C-alpha positions, -999 to 999 in steps of 0.1 A, spaced: -604 -322 704 -635 -342 703 -638 -377 687 -659 -363 659 -633 -337 650 -606 -363 652 -625 -387 630 -632 -359 604 -595 -350 603 -585 -386 598 -611 -391 570 -599 -360 553 -562 -370 556 -571 -405 543 -590 -391 513 -560 -368 505 -536 -396 507 -557 -418 484 -559 -390 459 -521 -386 459 -516 -424 456 -541 -426 427 -524 -397 409 -490 -412 413 -503 -446 401 -519 -431 370 -487 -411 362 -466 -443 365 -490 -462 343 -490 -435 316 -453 -440 312 -454 -478 309 -484 -486 288 -483 -476 252 -508 -485 225 -500 -491 188 -490 -460 170 -496 -454 134 -460 -463 126 -463 -496 146 -495 -504 127 -478 -499 94 -449 -521 104 -473 -548 115 -493 -546 83 -461 -548 62 -452 -580 80 -486 -596 78 -479 -613 45 -507 -631 28 -527 -642 58 -563 -650 50 -576 -635 82 -574 -598 92 -557 -587 124 -580 -572 150 -559 -542 162 -582 -539 192 -573 -574 204 -536 -566 198 -539 -535 218 -556 -553 247 -529 -580 246 -502 -554 246 -518 -536 277 -528 -566 298 -518 -601 287 -483 -594 277 -471 -590 313 -488 -621 325 -472 -642 297 -437 -630 305 -437 -642 341 
């Protein structure tokens, strides 16, 4: 086997492994990150009270996805 063939085989194997790892990572993330559902939004609105400022649900969603885990550590 020539070095060029060996290199091509390694590159193909590496690419396949990366695809598998990326797929598994995305599957794991889908199970852990959840946005606000309509029901959760209604609960949040019912507990807002008489606050003078509106809640930006986009910021809440971003906090839920990213900042929440950093603050818990």
